[in-house]
BATITI-840240 format. One record per residue: x, y, z of N, C-alpha, C, CB in turn; chain; residue number from 1. Coordinates in nm, 4 decimals. Glycine has a CB too. Example, Ala and Ser with C-alpha at 12.3 -4.5 7.8 and 13.67 -1.06 7.14 Angstrom:
! residues 2
      n_u      n_v      n_w     ca_u     ca_v     ca_w      c_u      c_v      c_w     cb_u     cb_v     cb_w c   k
   1.3190  -0.5690   0.7800   1.2300  -0.4500   0.7800   1.3200  -0.3300   0.7800   1.1308  -0.4473   0.9046 A   1
   1.2850  -0.2250   0.7080   1.3670  -0.1060   0.7140   1.2900   0.0030   0.7870   1.4084  -0.0598   0.5725 A   2
//
This chain:
! residues 166
      n_u      n_v      n_w     ca_u     ca_v     ca_w      c_u      c_v      c_w     cb_u     cb_v     cb_w c   k
   1.2557   0.5750  -0.0052   1.1202   0.5231  -0.0229   1.1245   0.3709  -0.0155   1.0589   0.5706  -0.1584 A   1
   1.0351   0.3149   0.0615   1.0250   0.1695   0.0699   0.9770   0.1157  -0.0641   0.9291   0.1263   0.1846 A   2
   1.0361   0.0055  -0.1083   1.0027  -0.0474  -0.2404   0.8608  -0.1010  -0.2472   1.0998  -0.1564  -0.2786 A   3
   0.8005  -0.1314  -0.1330   0.6642  -0.1835  -0.1350   0.5594  -0.0738  -0.1198   0.6468  -0.2857  -0.0254 A   4
   0.6019   0.0521  -0.1168   0.5081   0.1624  -0.0990   0.4246   0.1821  -0.2244   0.5826   0.2915  -0.0641 A   5
   0.2931   0.1909  -0.2057   0.1996   0.2185  -0.3153   0.1625   0.3656  -0.3064   0.0712   0.1261  -0.3081 A   6
   0.1708   0.4336  -0.4209   0.1432   0.5771  -0.4282   0.0189   0.6025  -0.5119   0.2637   0.6530  -0.4870 A   7
  -0.0813   0.6668  -0.4500  -0.2062   0.6994  -0.5190  -0.2262   0.8505  -0.5101  -0.3289   0.6216  -0.4568 A   8
  -0.2389   0.9144  -0.6252  -0.2666   1.0578  -0.6321  -0.4102   1.0748  -0.6791  -0.1662   1.1318  -0.7279 A   9
  -0.4904   1.1453  -0.5992  -0.6295   1.1744  -0.6341  -0.6362   1.3224  -0.6686  -0.7293   1.1376  -0.5165 A  10
  -0.6940   1.3562  -0.7841  -0.6967   1.4958  -0.8284  -0.8307   1.5300  -0.8916  -0.5831   1.5230  -0.9279 A  11
  -0.8662   1.6558  -0.8792  -0.9905   1.7039  -0.9388  -1.0090   1.8502  -0.9049  -1.1113   1.6212  -0.8901 A  12
  -1.1349   1.8907  -0.9001  -1.1694   2.0288  -0.8714  -1.2433   2.0369  -0.7387  -1.2545   2.0886  -0.9845 A  13
  -1.2417   2.1556  -0.6788  -1.3109   2.1764  -0.5523  -1.4561   2.1311  -0.5604  -1.3040   2.3229  -0.5118 A  14
  -1.5022   2.0616  -0.4593  -1.6401   2.0148  -0.4540  -1.6620   1.8759  -0.5098  -1.7260   2.1088  -0.5264 A  15
  -1.5569   1.8126  -0.5626  -1.5715   1.6786  -0.6209  -1.5399   1.5663  -0.5234  -1.4827   1.6657  -0.7410 A  16
  -1.5107   1.5990  -0.4002  -1.4852   1.4957  -0.3001  -1.3465   1.4344  -0.3066  -1.5855   1.3882  -0.3141 A  17
  -1.2485   1.5122  -0.3492  -1.1114   1.4625  -0.3610  -1.0572   1.4238  -0.2237  -1.0203   1.5686  -0.4266 A  18
  -1.0721   1.5123  -0.1266  -1.0190   1.4869   0.0075  -1.0928   1.3691   0.0712  -1.0315   1.6135   0.0966 A  19
  -1.2235   1.3636   0.0533  -1.3016   1.2526   0.1084  -1.2572   1.1200   0.0462  -1.4528   1.2753   0.0843 A  20
  -1.2335   1.1192  -0.0843  -1.1877   0.9968  -0.1513  -1.0524   0.9532  -0.0949  -1.1775   1.0186  -0.3047 A  21
  -0.9625   1.0489  -0.0741  -0.8313   1.0115  -0.0206  -0.8417   0.9654   0.1247  -0.7338   1.1297  -0.0313 A  22
  -0.9345   1.0227   0.2010  -0.9586   0.9753   0.3377  -1.0016   0.8286   0.3365  -1.0663   1.0622   0.4074 A  23
  -1.0864   0.7931   0.2419  -1.1362   0.6553   0.2330  -1.0245   0.5591   0.1915  -1.2532   0.6468   0.1329 A  24
  -0.9405   0.6000   0.0949  -0.8270   0.5157   0.0556  -0.7366   0.4922   0.1762  -0.7467   0.5810  -0.0609 A  25
  -0.7026   0.6001   0.2465  -0.6135   0.5888   0.3623  -0.6760   0.4998   0.4700  -0.5822   0.7285   0.4201 A  26
  -0.8043   0.5157   0.4954  -0.8730   0.4364   0.5966  -0.8737   0.2882   0.5576  -1.0170   0.4875   0.6161 A  27
  -0.9073   0.2595   0.4318  -0.9114   0.1193   0.3854  -0.7728   0.0552   0.3954  -0.9631   0.1116   0.2390 A  28
  -0.6681   0.1295   0.3588  -0.5320   0.0764   0.3672  -0.4931   0.0521   0.5130  -0.4318   0.1730   0.3005 A  29
  -0.5275   0.1467   0.6014  -0.4969   0.1320   0.7431  -0.5689   0.0099   0.8015  -0.5363   0.2596   0.8200 A  30
  -0.6960  -0.0083   0.7644  -0.7737  -0.1238   0.8117  -0.7124  -0.2553   0.7628  -0.9202  -0.1130   0.7643 A  31
  -0.6342  -0.2470   0.6555  -0.5698  -0.3662   0.5981  -0.4304  -0.3891   0.6548  -0.5617  -0.3537   0.4467 A  32
  -0.3906  -0.3088   0.7528  -0.2643  -0.3303   0.8221  -0.1446  -0.2553   0.7662  -0.2340  -0.4725   0.8215 A  33
  -0.1666  -0.1642   0.6726  -0.0563  -0.0886   0.6140  -0.0233   0.0350   0.6965  -0.0901  -0.0481   0.4714 A  34
   0.1027   0.0779   0.6886   0.1428   0.2096   0.7361   0.0939   0.3064   0.6285   0.3014   0.2205   0.7609 A  35
   0.0292   0.4150   0.6691  -0.0324   0.5065   0.5727   0.0103   0.6488   0.6029  -0.1865   0.4947   0.5754 A  36
   0.0398   0.7228   0.4951   0.0660   0.8666   0.5058  -0.0187   0.9352   0.3991   0.2205   0.9002   0.4881 A  37
  -0.0660   1.0563   0.4306  -0.1554   1.1278   0.3397  -0.1264   1.2765   0.3470  -0.3038   1.0995   0.3737 A  38
  -0.1354   1.3437   0.2338  -0.1240   1.4895   0.2316  -0.2234   1.5422   0.1289   0.0227   1.5358   0.1980 A  39
  -0.2532   1.6705   0.1395  -0.3499   1.7293   0.0471  -0.3152   1.8736   0.0176  -0.4911   1.7199   0.1038 A  40
  -0.3537   1.9157  -0.1018  -0.3351   2.0537  -0.1443  -0.4704   2.1032  -0.1921  -0.2253   2.0665  -0.2568 A  41
  -0.5215   2.2062  -0.1250  -0.6548   2.2570  -0.1560  -0.6551   2.3623  -0.2659  -0.7168   2.3143  -0.0326 A  42
  -0.5519   2.4406  -0.2785  -0.5512   2.5470  -0.3789  -0.6738   2.6357  -0.3628  -0.5464   2.4879  -0.5210 A  43
  -0.7405   2.6662  -0.4700  -0.8626   2.7475  -0.4666  -0.9849   2.6565  -0.4679  -0.8670   2.8462  -0.5867 A  44
  -0.9829   2.5546  -0.3863  -1.0867   2.4512  -0.3892  -1.2262   2.5055  -0.3651  -1.0566   2.3463  -0.2869 A  45
  -1.2399   2.6084  -0.2818  -1.3732   2.6614  -0.2552  -1.4327   2.7281  -0.3780  -1.3686   2.7600  -0.1403 A  46
  -1.3499   2.7610  -0.4726  -1.3962   2.8262  -0.5953  -1.3837   2.7355  -0.7166  -1.3183   2.9539  -0.6191 A  47
  -1.3806   2.6070  -0.6947  -1.3742   2.5132  -0.8059  -1.2347   2.4935  -0.8610  -1.4633   2.5588  -0.9147 A  48
  -1.1322   2.5362  -0.7871  -0.9945   2.5226  -0.8331  -0.9404   2.3829  -0.8126  -0.9065   2.6213  -0.7624 A  49
  -0.8180   2.3636  -0.8513  -0.7512   2.2340  -0.8455  -0.7327   2.1876  -0.7009  -0.6156   2.2412  -0.9162 A  50
  -0.7615   2.0592  -0.6782  -0.7428   1.9955  -0.5481  -0.6730   1.8632  -0.5731  -0.8797   1.9753  -0.4721 A  51
  -0.5750   1.8305  -0.4897  -0.5108   1.6997  -0.5023  -0.4781   1.6464  -0.3641  -0.3827   1.7084  -0.5893 A  52
  -0.4660   1.5158  -0.3570  -0.4293   1.4512  -0.2327  -0.3432   1.3301  -0.2641  -0.5545   1.4109  -0.1517 A  53
  -0.2341   1.3173  -0.1908  -0.1439   1.2030  -0.2041  -0.1755   1.1035  -0.0941   0.0054   1.2474  -0.1977 A  54
  -0.1845   0.9765  -0.1295  -0.1983   0.8699  -0.0304  -0.0884   0.7693  -0.0599  -0.3421   0.8027  -0.0344 A  55
  -0.0093   0.7384   0.0429   0.0993   0.6419   0.0297   0.0814   0.5371   0.1377   0.2393   0.7108   0.0402 A  56
   0.0923   0.4105   0.0992   0.0814   0.3046   0.1991   0.1730   0.1892   0.1653  -0.0624   0.2557   0.2103 A  57
   0.2145   0.1178   0.2693   0.3045   0.0038   0.2541   0.3472  -0.0445   0.3918   0.4282   0.0410   0.1680 A  58
   0.4563  -0.1207   0.3965   0.5068  -0.1718   0.5229   0.5548  -0.0580   0.6122   0.6200  -0.2715   0.4987 A  59
   0.6319   0.0350   0.5541   0.6807   0.1516   0.6272   0.6902   0.2672   0.5288   0.8194   0.1233   0.6956 A  60
   0.6127   0.3724   0.5543   0.6119   0.4891   0.4667   0.6741   0.6053   0.5436   0.4662   0.5239   0.4182 A  61
   0.7721   0.6710   0.4830   0.8449   0.7762   0.5522   0.7912   0.9165   0.5244   0.9889   0.7700   0.5142 A  62
   0.7339   0.9383   0.4076   0.6890   1.0725   0.3704   0.5479   1.0671   0.3121   0.7865   1.1363   0.2690 A  63
   0.4659   1.1697   0.3373   0.3313   1.1704   0.2810   0.3259   1.2178   0.1351   0.2428   1.2580   0.3651 A  64
   0.4322   1.2784   0.0866   0.4312   1.3366  -0.0480   0.4824   1.2380  -0.1525   0.5158   1.4636  -0.0512 A  65
   0.4097   1.2284  -0.2635   0.4515   1.1432  -0.3747   0.5485   1.2232  -0.4614   0.3280   1.0932  -0.4587 A  66
   0.6708   1.1733  -0.4799   0.7646   1.2420  -0.5697   0.7153   1.2365  -0.7148   0.9057   1.1789  -0.5590 A  67
   0.7515   1.3374  -0.7924   0.7175   1.3369  -0.9355   0.7673   1.2071  -0.9979   0.7793   1.4606  -1.0088 A  68
   0.6844   1.1490  -1.0828   0.7218   1.0276  -1.1538   0.7109   0.9012  -1.0713   0.8594   1.0405  -1.2035 A  69
   0.6458   0.9052  -0.9541   0.6380   0.7877  -0.8673   0.4962   0.7394  -0.8368   0.7067   0.8174  -0.7395 A  70
   0.3933   0.8075  -0.8844   0.2559   0.7635  -0.8557   0.2235   0.6361  -0.9336   0.1539   0.8753  -0.8910 A  71
   0.1769   0.5360  -0.8631   0.1316   0.4125  -0.9287  -0.0058   0.4325  -0.9921   0.1268   0.2958  -0.8275 A  72
  -0.0875   0.5178  -0.9268  -0.2240   0.5432  -0.9738  -0.2525   0.6923  -0.9686  -0.3276   0.4651  -0.8890 A  73
  -0.3171   0.7423  -1.0740  -0.3663   0.8789  -1.0797  -0.5173   0.8688  -1.0963  -0.2990   0.9616  -1.1971 A  74
  -0.5897   0.9031  -0.9904  -0.7361   0.8980  -0.9919  -0.7846   1.0389  -1.0219  -0.7952   0.8441  -0.8549 A  75
  -0.8471   1.0569  -1.1377  -0.8924   1.1888  -1.1822  -1.0436   1.1999  -1.1698  -0.8489   1.2153  -1.3276 A  76
  -1.0896   1.2932  -1.0896  -1.2337   1.3188  -1.0809  -1.2762   1.4208  -1.1856  -1.2717   1.3683  -0.9399 A  77
  -1.1809   1.4862  -1.2494  -1.2096   1.5790  -1.3587  -1.1003   1.5636  -1.4641  -1.2184   1.7272  -1.3072 A  78
  -1.1392   1.5411  -1.5893  -1.0385   1.5180  -1.6941  -0.9449   1.6360  -1.7168  -1.1071   1.4849  -1.8233 A  79
  -0.9867   1.7568  -1.6787  -0.9007   1.8744  -1.6978  -0.7730   1.8665  -1.6145  -0.9770   2.0014  -1.6624 A  80
  -0.7685   1.7794  -1.5166  -0.6530   1.7702  -1.4280  -0.5476   1.6704  -1.4767  -0.6985   1.7317  -1.2899 A  81
  -0.5772   1.6011  -1.5864  -0.4833   1.5003  -1.6384  -0.3466   1.5610  -1.6678  -0.5395   1.4355  -1.7656 A  82
  -0.3429   1.6675  -1.7446  -0.2147   1.7284  -1.7809  -0.1464   1.7930  -1.6611  -0.2350   1.8320  -1.8904 A  83
  -0.2240   1.8448  -1.5675  -0.1676   1.9096  -1.4492  -0.0871   1.8091  -1.3665  -0.2796   1.9723  -1.3633 A  84
  -0.1377   1.6856  -1.3539  -0.0759   1.5874  -1.2655  -0.0058   1.4723  -1.3380  -0.1795   1.5316  -1.1749 A  85
  -0.0031   1.4771  -1.4709   0.0565   1.3705  -1.5517   0.2002   1.3400  -1.5101   0.0529   1.4085  -1.6987 A  86
   0.2787   1.4435  -1.4800   0.4203   1.4250  -1.4476   0.4418   1.3461  -1.3180   0.4882   1.5602  -1.4366 A  87
   0.3387   1.3320  -1.2363   0.3520   1.2549  -1.1125   0.3389   1.1050  -1.1369   0.2475   1.2997  -1.0115 A  88
   0.2794   1.0667  -1.2482   0.2562   0.9252  -1.2785   0.3848   0.8600  -1.3270   0.1450   0.9093  -1.3841 A  89
   0.4147   0.7441  -1.2739   0.5353   0.6708  -1.3126   0.5098   0.5980  -1.4443   0.5778   0.5702  -1.2014 A  90
   0.6145   0.5637  -1.5203   0.5960   0.4803  -1.6391   0.5287   0.3490  -1.5968   0.7333   0.4527  -1.7109 A  91
   0.4256   0.3104  -1.6653   0.3482   0.1921  -1.6287   0.2413   0.2209  -1.5257   0.4393   0.0856  -1.5768 A  92
   0.2376   0.3456  -1.4742   0.1335   0.3849  -1.3797  -0.0021   0.3863  -1.4474   0.1641   0.5222  -1.3197 A  93
  -0.1061   0.3800  -1.3686  -0.2411   0.3681  -1.4226  -0.3241   0.4933  -1.3946  -0.3104   0.2455  -1.3641 A  94
  -0.4006   0.5335  -1.4964  -0.4914   0.6465  -1.4845  -0.6332   0.5927  -1.4682  -0.4807   0.7409  -1.6084 A  95
  -0.7014   0.6424  -1.3682  -0.8413   0.6081  -1.3467  -0.9186   0.7374  -1.3673  -0.8670   0.5451  -1.2025 A  96
  -0.9987   0.7412  -1.4738  -1.0614   0.8653  -1.5175  -1.2142   0.8550  -1.5158  -1.0131   0.9018  -1.6574 A  97
  -1.2823   0.9701  -1.5133  -1.4279   0.9721  -1.5037  -1.5004   0.8967  -1.6153  -1.4744   1.1128  -1.5026 A  98
  -1.4412   0.8914  -1.7347  -1.5108   0.8239  -1.8446  -1.5151   0.6720  -1.8284  -1.4443   0.8584  -1.9757 A  99
  -1.4527   0.6188  -1.7253  -1.4570   0.4743  -1.6999  -1.5884   0.4320  -1.6356  -1.3406   0.4330  -1.6106 A 100
  -1.6596   0.5275  -1.5809  -1.7863   0.4987  -1.5150  -1.8942   0.5819  -1.5842  -1.7795   0.5298  -1.3606 A 101
  -1.9935   0.5179  -1.6458  -2.0980   0.5946  -1.7142  -2.1748   0.6840  -1.6167  -2.1949   0.5000  -1.7857 A 102
  -2.1766   0.8144  -1.6446  -2.2422   0.9107  -1.5554  -2.3886   0.8762  -1.5331  -2.2307   1.0517  -1.6122 A 103
  -2.4543   0.8268  -1.6378  -2.5976   0.7946  -1.6255  -2.6241   0.6741  -1.5356  -2.6565   0.7684  -1.7628 A 104
  -2.5212   0.5950  -1.5082  -2.5369   0.4772  -1.4222  -2.5122   0.5085  -1.2744  -2.4421   0.3674  -1.4674 A 105
  -2.4557   0.6256  -1.2473  -2.4272   0.6627  -1.1082  -2.5574   0.6872  -1.0320  -2.3373   0.7886  -1.1026 A 106
  -2.5633   0.6466  -0.9057  -2.6826   0.6736  -0.8253  -2.7075   0.8238  -0.8084  -2.6693   0.6075  -0.6882 A 107
  -2.6003   0.9020  -0.8082  -2.6066   1.0480  -0.7954  -2.4746   1.1012  -0.8499  -2.6311   1.0943  -0.6443 A 108
  -2.4761   1.2182  -0.9123  -2.3531   1.2724  -0.9717  -2.2423   1.2923  -0.8685  -2.3828   1.4048  -1.0405 A 109
  -2.2785   1.3147  -0.7424  -2.1779   1.3359  -0.6379  -2.1126   1.2066  -0.5919  -2.2405   1.4051  -0.5195 A 110
  -2.1513   1.0929  -0.6504  -2.0901   0.9654  -0.6124  -1.9780   0.9240  -0.7079  -2.1961   0.8565  -0.6078 A 111
  -1.9424   1.0085  -0.8034  -1.8365   0.9741  -0.8993  -1.7058   0.9404  -0.8283  -1.8140   1.0896  -0.9975 A 112
  -1.6680   1.0191  -0.7280  -1.5412   0.9934  -0.6589  -1.5390   0.8529  -0.5988  -1.5180   1.0982  -0.5488 A 113
  -1.6499   0.8076  -0.5451  -1.6555   0.6751  -0.4827  -1.6594   0.5666  -0.5898  -1.7787   0.6634  -0.3898 A 114
  -1.7251   0.5934  -0.7021  -1.7233   0.4977  -0.8132  -1.5803   0.4788  -0.8639  -1.8156   0.5457  -0.9285 A 115
  -1.5027   0.5869  -0.8703  -1.3638   0.5765  -0.9145  -1.2795   0.4996  -0.8132  -1.3045   0.7158  -0.9373 A 116
  -1.3145   0.5090  -0.6854  -1.2476   0.4257  -0.5854  -1.2801   0.2786  -0.6087  -1.2890   0.4679  -0.4427 A 117
  -1.3999   0.2504  -0.6554  -1.4347   0.1128  -0.6911  -1.3439   0.0605  -0.8009  -1.5808   0.1040  -0.7353 A 118
  -1.3181   0.1442  -0.9020  -1.2248   0.1062  -1.0092  -1.0867   0.0817  -0.9487  -1.2178   0.2171  -1.1201 A 119
  -1.0399   0.1753  -0.8683  -0.9083   0.1632  -0.8053  -0.8980   0.0362  -0.7216  -0.8799   0.2852  -0.7181 A 120
  -1.0039   0.0034  -0.6505  -1.0004  -0.1073  -0.5540  -0.9647  -0.2414  -0.6159  -1.1330  -0.1190  -0.4860 A 121
  -0.9994  -0.2613  -0.7411  -0.9680  -0.3919  -0.8021  -0.8207  -0.4049  -0.8402  -1.0543  -0.4137  -0.9258 A 122
  -0.7466  -0.2948  -0.8267  -0.6042  -0.2951  -0.8605  -0.5136  -0.2930  -0.7379  -0.5727  -0.1767  -0.9478 A 123
  -0.5724  -0.2908  -0.6195  -0.4933  -0.2809  -0.4965  -0.5140  -0.4032  -0.4075  -0.5300  -0.1533  -0.4195 A 124
  -0.4131  -0.4334  -0.3281  -0.4197  -0.5470  -0.2352  -0.4842  -0.5031  -0.1038  -0.2778  -0.6053  -0.2091 A 125
  -0.6052  -0.4523  -0.1172  -0.6866  -0.4133  -0.0020  -0.8174  -0.4894  -0.0152  -0.7101  -0.2559   0.0046 A 126
  -0.8561  -0.5673   0.0855  -0.9794  -0.6454   0.0761  -1.1027  -0.5565   0.0569  -0.9964  -0.7307   0.2011 A 127
  -1.1982  -0.6071  -0.0182  -1.3203  -0.5311  -0.0450  -1.3883  -0.4888   0.0849  -1.4170  -0.6139  -0.1304 A 128
  -1.3889  -0.5747   0.1850  -1.4550  -0.5412   0.3110  -1.3921  -0.4186   0.3774  -1.4496  -0.6601   0.4062 A 129
  -1.2604  -0.4022   0.3655  -1.1944  -0.2841   0.4222  -1.2440  -0.1574   0.3528  -1.0404  -0.2960   0.4091 A 130
  -1.2637  -0.1654   0.2215  -1.3183  -0.0518   0.1460  -1.4590  -0.0180   0.1948  -1.3205  -0.0831  -0.0057 A 131
  -1.5418  -0.1204   0.2087  -1.6809  -0.0983   0.2488  -1.6881  -0.0354   0.3882  -1.7593  -0.2311   0.2464 A 132
  -1.6068  -0.0858   0.4797  -1.6035  -0.0290   0.6152  -1.5532   0.1152   0.6133  -1.5144  -0.1144   0.7070 A 133
  -1.4537   0.1434   0.5308  -1.3997   0.2796   0.5207  -1.5029   0.3756   0.4627  -1.2729   0.2806   0.4343 A 134
  -1.5788   0.3309   0.3643  -1.6841   0.4150   0.3068  -1.7887   0.4463   0.4133  -1.7501   0.3455   0.1844 A 135
  -1.8333   0.3438   0.4838  -1.9340   0.3640   0.5889  -1.8832   0.4562   0.6993  -1.9752   0.2296   0.6489 A 136
  -1.7550   0.4452   0.7348  -1.6994   0.5247   0.8441  -1.6748   0.6710   0.8052  -1.5699   0.4625   0.8911 A 137
  -1.6570   0.6986   0.6769  -1.6173   0.8326   0.6339  -1.7278   0.9151   0.5696  -1.5056   0.8215   0.5390 A 138
  -1.8446   0.8558   0.5526  -1.9546   0.9279   0.4884  -2.0743   0.9373   0.5824  -1.9955   0.8589   0.3569 A 139
  -2.1550   1.0423   0.5684  -2.2764   1.0514   0.6497  -2.3693   0.9335   0.6177  -2.3494   1.1870   0.6248 A 140
  -2.4391   0.8851   0.7177  -2.5224   0.7646   0.7005  -2.6252   0.7798   0.5892  -2.5940   0.7317   0.8306 A 141
  -2.6767   0.9005   0.5667  -2.7785   0.9179   0.4628  -2.7238   0.8954   0.3215  -2.8380   1.0570   0.4724 A 142
  -2.5914   0.9075   0.3031  -2.5344   0.8900   0.1700  -2.4639   0.7575   0.1480  -2.4398   0.9990   0.1431 A 143
  -2.4561   0.6753   0.2515  -2.3780   0.5519   0.2422  -2.4337   0.4570   0.1370  -2.3739   0.4823   0.3770 A 144
  -2.5631   0.4346   0.1350  -2.6210   0.3368   0.0425  -2.5908   0.3713  -0.1033  -2.7718   0.3280   0.0631 A 145
  -2.6127   0.4971  -0.1413  -2.5863   0.5394  -0.2798  -2.4374   0.5264  -0.3120  -2.6334   0.6855  -0.3024 A 146
  -2.3521   0.5598  -0.2168  -2.2082   0.5504  -0.2405  -2.1611   0.4059  -0.2491  -2.1325   0.6226  -0.1308 A 147
  -2.2196   0.3171  -0.1731  -2.1854   0.1751  -0.1850  -2.2263   0.1215  -0.3222  -2.2537   0.0933  -0.0730 A 148
  -2.3404   0.1669  -0.3740  -2.3816   0.1270  -0.5099  -2.2829   0.1815  -0.6137  -2.5256   0.1781  -0.5408 A 149
  -2.2395   0.3055  -0.5950  -2.1419   0.3656  -0.6872  -2.0095   0.2899  -0.6819  -2.1191   0.5149  -0.6530 A 150
  -1.9665   0.2524  -0.5624  -1.8426   0.1762  -0.5459  -1.8517   0.0435  -0.6225  -1.8141   0.1502  -0.3953 A 151
  -1.9625  -0.0256  -0.6091  -1.9813  -0.1529  -0.6794  -1.9830  -0.1321  -0.8306  -2.1118  -0.2206  -0.6339 A 152
  -2.0461  -0.0258  -0.8763  -2.0460   0.0072  -1.0186  -1.9029   0.0243  -1.0685  -2.1279   0.1353  -1.0450 A 153
  -1.8220   0.0964  -0.9924  -1.6814   0.1153  -1.0292  -1.6054  -0.0158  -1.0346  -1.6140   0.2087  -0.9314 A 154
  -1.6304  -0.1039  -0.9395  -1.5645  -0.2358  -0.9404  -1.6025  -0.3144  -1.0660  -1.6026  -0.3167  -0.8136 A 155
  -1.7264  -0.3013  -1.1099  -1.7710  -0.3718  -1.2302  -1.7092  -0.3135  -1.3567  -1.9225  -0.3673  -1.2403 A 156
  -1.6867  -0.1832  -1.3584  -1.6377  -0.1151  -1.4790  -1.4862  -0.1008  -1.4830  -1.7002   0.0211  -1.4894 A 157
  -1.4160  -0.1451  -1.3804  -1.2761  -0.1128  -1.3616  -1.1724  -0.1802  -1.4482  -1.2438  -0.1401  -1.2297 A 158
  -1.2100  -0.2586  -1.5426  -1.1116  -0.3321  -1.6200  -1.0347  -0.2442  -1.7196  -1.1796  -0.4438  -1.6934 A 159
  -1.0910  -0.1371  -1.7672  -1.0289  -0.0590  -1.8749  -0.9415   0.0544  -1.8296  -1.1326  -0.0048  -1.9618 A 160
  -0.8443   0.0297  -1.7427  -0.7573   0.1334  -1.6902  -0.6450   0.1631  -1.7905  -0.6988   0.0910  -1.5535 A 161
  -0.6160   0.2914  -1.8115  -0.5104   0.3328  -1.9039  -0.3746   0.3291  -1.8330  -0.5389   0.4750  -1.9597 A 162
  -0.2694   0.2935  -1.9051  -0.1338   0.2941  -1.8494  -0.0509   0.4019  -1.9146  -0.0663   0.1577  -1.8675 A 163
   0.0360   0.4634  -1.8369   0.1305   0.5614  -1.8905   0.2437   0.4837  -1.9564   0.1849   0.6580  -1.7778 A 164
   0.2735   0.5164  -2.0812   0.3768   0.4430  -2.1543   0.5068   0.5207  -2.1689   0.3259   0.4059  -2.2902 A 165
   0.5036   0.6509  -2.1406   0.6300   0.7263  -2.1497   0.6449   0.8224  -2.0372   0.6393   0.8007  -2.2800 A 166
//
């Protein structure tokens, strides 16, 4: 593994936009000049089951899968997935969870995944413009405005990220 590789694990339940969120992370990183690899596990996603996606980016990334204990960030769209994916987070890794963004402030409940990307974005060396372009490129035009508002909300609320200490 390249020492400059950043590992982001996005997890939640089917229908929460886990794959779409990881597509946007990968797109924003690629637009920023990084080598990017991505993988996803759907499980029983059509029935509300566990869904996860690994995104790895850096100068040179060899594998799309994040080894256990190596995720720098765990983005949770559903708190029930914390224990399921906890072992993937490295010591000092950061958890980005739904309670960081007030649900009542979201433009729409389906924008939570993008709001959490806003939180994530302030912790990564990816320019804000790359994020905005990736959101516009990966979402239907009718939903872009609400999702851009959710992304900005996440950027405003993103200071209180939890760290794994053990």
